[in-house]
N, C-alpha and C positions, 0 to 999 in steps of 0.2 A: 272663663266662666263656663260652668257645666250646667246645662238645663235638663231637667227630667220631669216627667209626669208621674206622680204617685197617686194612683186612683184618679179622682176627679180634680185633685189639687195640683197646680203647677208649682214646682220648687226649683230654686236655683242654688247652686253650690259654687262658691268662688274658691279656687285653689291658687295659692301663692307659692311658686317654687322657692325653695331655700337655696338653690344654686343650680348647677348643671353638671353634666358628665362629660369628661374629656376622655374619649375612647378612640382607638385606631379604626373603628368601623364606621364608615360613612353610610353604608347601605346594608340591608339585610343579607344580600348575597355575599357580602364580605365576611360575615361571621361564619367561621368553620363549624360544621356540624360533626360531632365526633362519630365516626363510623369505625369503631375499633381502635381509634387512636385518640389522643387528647385533642380537644377542641379549644374553646374559649376558656376552659376552666383554669388554665395556667396564665391567662392574659392579665396584664396589669393595666388598670385604668385609674383615673383620678376623679374624685368628686370635688368640685370647686364650689365652695360656699360663698354666697354673697356676703359683703362686709358685715351687714347687720346680724348675720348668723354665725360668724366665725367662732366667737367665744363660746357658743352653745355646745361645742364638742368636748369641752373640758370634762374629765372624768371617764374618758374612753379607755384609759390605761387599764390593762389587765384583761380586757375583752379580746378574744381572738377573732370573732366574727360579728357581722352586723347585718341587719335586714335593710335593704334599699328599696324604696318605693319611688318610681319615676313614671313620667308621662311618656308613652310610646308615641312620640310626635310624628313618626312616619308610618304609622300602622296601616294606613290606606294604600301604601306602596307594596305591602307584603302580598305574596301570592302563595296559595297552598302548594306544597311540593307534590310531585306525582306519587311518590312512594310514602305518603303520609301514614298509611296503616290504620287509618280511622275507619271503623265500620260505618255504613250509611246511617244507621240509627243514632249515632253519637252526634250530639249537637254542641254548640259553642260552649256552654257552661260546664260541659264535661271534658273540656280541653284546656290547654294553656296557650292557644293561638293568640297572636297579638292583636288581631282585628276584633275589637270588642265594643260594646256600647260605651264604655268608659275605658279607654286604652291605658290602664294603669299596669305597669310592670312591677314585679316583685322578685328580688333576687337576694339570696343569702351569700355574702361574700366574706373573704378573709381580709382582715385589716393588716396591711403591711406597714403603714406609717401614717401619722397625722400631725397636723400643727394647727392649733387654734389661733396662732399669729397670722399665718398665711391663709387659713381657711381651706387647706387642701388635705384630703384624705386619700391616701394611696391604697387601693384594694386589688385583690386578686379574684378572678372568676366572675366578672360581670360581663354579660353579653348585650348590654345596651348600646345603642348607636350614639355616635358623637353628637354632642350638644343636646342630648335628651334632658328635658327639665327634671331636676331632682325635687321630688315632692316631700320626702321625709326620710329620716334615718332613725333606726331603732337598734339598740343592742340585741344581739342574739343571746338568748338565755335558754340553754338546753332543757332545763326543767319545765319551761313553758312552751318552747318552740319545737320540741322534738317528740314525736310519737312513734316509738319503735314498733308498736303493734299495728300501725296503719296498714291498710291493704289497698291493692290496686286491681282494676278489672283485668281479665286475661289479655285483652287486646293491647293494653298498655304494657304489661309485662313482656309480651312478645315483641312489641316495638322497641322497648328499651334494650332487650337482649340482642335484637338484630342490629340496632343502629347506635347504641350508646354504651352498653356494658356487656360485651360478649365475655364468655368464660375464658 
């Protein structure tokens, strides 16, 4: 259950995971950070659906990618790297850091295989930790989910160029 205060009203939200993530990463330090080479983007993980949700993945045929929403269940164990590149004025909601008021992770992953019988979806490119609760799965639809004209602040461009996508 997630509790929050909206104005003067107290509200509660109950999240019911649809499954969990089977990943080779037990801790944040295990996840490779691409510094000019490939990191987790080629890694294979499995999404394990609980029995009551297995049949709900019917119709995924033909989709190449999906959006994964998961609970970052070990967020409080994460520490800011020394070379984070974040200017002092940049605060939490201008970052993708895992320690958040509601530690919900979002990843776009490639679908490798799936079975509604076993409730397993094999995906490529997920940097979630092992046993992360799986909150939701949505098909990736380029017409809705891609914005080629989107822009980034200069500090993010510099950070990506230095640490993730050098020329």
